[in-house]
N, C-alpha and C positions, 0 to 999 in steps of 0.2 A: 694658523692656516686658514684660508678662506673656506666658507661653508661649501659642502658639496653642491653641485649644480642642481640636484633634484630638490633641494630645500630652498624655498623662496626666501629672499632677504627679508628679515623682520626688523622693524624699527625698534631699537632698544630704548626702553623707558629710562629716564634719568633716575638714578637711585637716590634715596634720601638716607641720611645718616641716622643712627639711633637717636642722637640728640635732637635732630630735626623732628623725628617722630614724637619724641617726648614733649617737645615744645608745642607741636600741633595738638597733641592730646590735652595739654594744659589750656591752650587757646580755646579749644572746643568747650571746655567746662565753664568758660566765661562768655555769656551771650554777646556782650558789647565788643569784646575782642574778636569773636568769631565774625561779627558783622563787618568789622574792618578788614579782616582777612578775605572775606567773600567779596567785598567791594573792590579789592585790589585785583581780583580775578574776573570781575563782572564782564569786562569788555574783551575777554580773551576769546580767541577763535576756537573752532572745534579741533584744530590740529595741535592744541596744547601750548600755543605761544603765550607769551606774557601779555596780560591785559593792559589797555591804555592807561588805566588808573595807576598802574605800577610806576609810571613815569611822572606822576604828580607829586611834587615835593610836599604840598600841603596835606595830601592824603596820608603820606608817611608821617608827617609831623603830628597829625591828629591821632594816628594809631599809636605812636610812641607816647604821646601825652596821656592817652587812655590807659596804657600799661602803667605809666608813672602814677596816675590817679589810683589805679587798683592797688599798686604797691603801697601808696600812702595810706589808703584806708585799712589795709591789712596791718601795716606798722602801727597805726593808731589803735586798732583792736588789740594787738598784742601788748602795747604799752598800757592800755586800759585794763587789761586782764592782770598785768603785773602790778599796777598801782592798786587794783582792787585787793589783791592778795596781801600787799604790804600794809594797806590801811586797815584791813580787817584781820586781826590775829585770832579770831574766835575759832579757827580750825574748820570744823565741819560746815559751818554756815558759809565760810569763804569758798569751800570746795563746791558747794551747791549753786553758786552764782553762775549765771549764764550771760554772755554778751553776744548780741547779734551784730554782724558787720555786713553791710551791703557793699559789694565790690564788683564793679563792671558787670552788673546785672545778675550777680550770684550772691545769695545770702548764706553766710556762714554763721553757725551757732557754736560759740566757743565756751568751754567749761573745763575746769581742772579734771573733772571726772567724766569719762565716756558714759553716756546713757542714751536711751532712745531720743531721737531728735537732735542730739549733739553731733555736729559734723567734724569738729576739730578740738583737740586739746592744745594748750600753748606750744607743746613740742611739735605736733603735726602742723600747726599754723606756721611755725618757723620753717618747716620743710616746704610748705606751700609758698611762702615768701621766696625761698630759694628757687623754686620752680619758676615763679614769675620773674625773678631776676634773670634767669637763663633765657626766658622768653624775650625779655627786654633787650638783652644783648643780641640774641638771634635776629630779632626784627630790625634792630639798628644796623647790624651787619648786612642784612639783605637790602636795606634802604640805601646805604652808602655804596654797595656793590652795583646796584642798578643806576644810581645817580651819583657817580664819583665826583662830579664837578659841583655838587651842591654844598656850599659853605654852611648853610643852615643845618643840613642833616649831619654833616661831619661834626660841627660844633656841638650840636645837641647830643650826639652819640658820645663824643669824647668827654663832655662835661659829666655825663652819667658815669662813664667808666672811671673818670678821675674821682668822682664821689665815692664809688665803690672802693677804690684804693685808699682813700682817706679813712673810710669807715674801718677797713681792715687794719690800717696802720694804727688807729686809735684804740681798736679793740685788742691789739696784740697779735692778731693773726698775720701770717706772712704770706 
């Protein structure tokens, strides 16, 4: 039913899904990604409309490439940590090793053992990679929804999704 006449009409704010909120929380933790997110909204007006940069294909491509670069550096850090533990079978000394990874303006310190100054273990780094993959998918979907006629964006997004399917196929996950 319509609101009573005594209550003024209130503009309803668009709701964001929990996954959108989680993706935004992840983006905020990476300064370079946050910079891209802010640049997309820079030219927006005070009424909450979409900024002019949101219709710039190259701005979206740059954003997606930045997320890809962040993912690559995290994957490299994880593989370095795994190769470190394989090459050094001395036990305690391998556990004490720390690797620092710079990813999209954020520095992560990885070790097998949590200690002061250590931000991630290999297991929590795997979860962080999963969060960034979700961010990459979310940003790609936003880009192609705003610019559905952009072959470049569709191709870039679908190649990424196809790569994820290939990785899942080869790792045995369905």
